[in-house]
C-alpha positions, 0 to 999 in steps of 0.5 A: 524436454530433458526427458525426451532428449535422454530418451532419444539419446538412449534410443540412438545409443541402443540402435547404434549398439545393435548395429555394432553387434550385428556388424561384429557378428558378421565380421566374426563369421567372415573371419571364421570362414577365412580361417576355414578356407585352407580346410576347404581347399584340402576337402575340395582337392580330396573330392576332386581326386575322387571324381578324377578316379571315377572319370578315368575308370580307376574307380568303377561306376555302374551305369544304370541300364534303365531310364534313370534320373538323379535328383541331386545337389552340390549344396548341402541340404534344403534345395527342394529335392523332395518336391522335384522327386514328386514332380518327376514321379507324376510327370513320368507316370506313364513310364513306370516310375520308381523311386530309389533313395538311401533312406536317411535315418532309417533303423533298417539295413540293406535294400528294402521295398516299401510296404504297408507295414513301414514307417518313417523309422523303417525306411526314412522320412522322405521315402515314407512321405513318397509312399504316403503320396503314391502307395503301391502304385509307385515302387519305393526302394531304400538302399545304402548301396544304390546298385543293390536298390536298382537290382531289387527294382529290376528283379521285382518290376518290369523296366522301371524308370528309376528316379534317384533321390539325392545320389549326385555324389554317389559316383559308384552308380550313375543315372543316365540323366542327372539333374542338379538343384540349387536355391536362388539365394545360395548359388554355387558361384557364391559358395565354397566347399565344406567346411568354409562353405556349404558345397559337397564338392567343387563348383566344377561338379555341375558339369556332370549335370544334364540340367540345373533347376534353380529352386525357391526363387523369389516372387516376381523375379525378372528376366534381367535377374535371371540373365545375371544369374545365368551369366555367373552360373556358366551352364548352358542356359537352355537347360537351366530352369527357374522354379518356385514353390506354390503353397496350397491348403492346410491338410489336417493331421487326424480329425482337425478342422480348419477354423480362421486363426490369427496365429500359427505355431510352425513346427519344422524338422527340415533343413531350411524353414525360412521360405515357408515361414516367410510365406505364412507371415503374409497372412498370420503371426508365426512363431517357429519351433525348429528342430534339426533336419530329419529330426525323429520326434519324441514324447518329450518333443510333443510335450514341449510343442504343446506347452509352447502352443498353450502359451498363446492358446487364448487367441485363435491359433493352430499348429502347422508343420510340413508334409515331411514332418507330418509323416514322422509325427504319425507315430504320435497321431493318437497322442492325447495332446495331438488329438486335442490340438488343431494340427495341419501340414502345409501342402505345396508343389513345385512350379517351373518356369518354361514348364513345357520345355522342362517337361519335354526335356525329360519326356524326350529323354525317357522316350529316347528322343534326346538321350545324352549320358554325361 
C-alpha cells in the first residue's frame, strides 16, 4: 500500500509540476508580449503614416487597368493564400486569368514569365506550384515590382484578369478588387501588430478590402459561432465568407504506390502545418518533421528525413508532404533515398460556405456588374 501511495504522490506531484511549467511558460509569453507592445505601437504608427501617404496621394499608387484581384492578408503567414489563388484561377478560367507573385526566395531578379525551364529556385515555390498545376494555359509572372509584372503581362497577353498573390500591403500597386484572408483561430481582432503580435499592419487596414475570407475553420462550426465572429470583426457580413480545407488523396512523388499504412512521417516547410497534422492524425500515427516556411531543401535535409524514416520503417509507413513542399523536393526526385521511399503529397482544395454567393461576387465584378474599387 505504501508503494501505491508513493506512486500516487509522484504522479500527482509530476502532474502539478507539469501544469506549473505550462502556466509559467504562458505567463512568460504574455509578459514578453507586454514588453513588446510599445514597439508594436511604434510599428503600427509607422505603417499607418505610410498608408495615409498613399490615401492622400502624397505617395503614388498605380491602379491596375485590368480586372484584377488581390489575395492578401493582414496576419503574417499561413492564411491559405495559395489554395485561394488556385480557386480563383479555376473560377475565372473563362476570363484569361494570370497570376502575379513576388516570387519569394527565388534566385532570379526582375519580372519573369514562368516557362518549362523554370523551377522553385528560379521563380519561387508557390509560383512554381501554380505552373505545375496550370502549365502554359495560365500565365504566371514573378516580379518584385508588381507594376513591372502587370506591364509584362499586358505586353504578352490580351487583357488578362490578374490575380495578385500576397500584395495587400504592396501599396504602390492596387488591384481593383481586394480580398483579405485570415484564419479562424488567429483573427485580427485578437492580435497586435508586429513584434508583440502577428499583424503586418493595424486592424483598420481591413477597411481597404472588398471581401474577407475566414480560412481553416473547424469542422462543424455553427451559425451562432459565425455570428459571434462577425460581430467582433466589424466588417460588412454579406462580404465575409467562412471556408475550410477539404483533403483529397495522396499523390505520389515519382513512382511510389500507395499501400495501407499505420504511421506517417509528415515533412513540411510551410507556415502552419498544424491543420494538416490534425487531419492526418484522425487516421494515422503522425510524426512531424518541420522546416521553416519556404525552406529550400538540401542534400543534408534529405538524408536527415530518411534517417528519421528508417527508425520506424519496420511498421507499414509512408512519407507525406504538402503540394508546396513537393515542388521544392522535385530537385531531389532522382535521389536514391527518395526513389526507394514511399513519398506522397496531400492533395487539398478550398471549400467556401455560401459558395455561390462568393462566386457571384467575383464573377459579377469581372463582368462589370458590381465593380467597386476601394
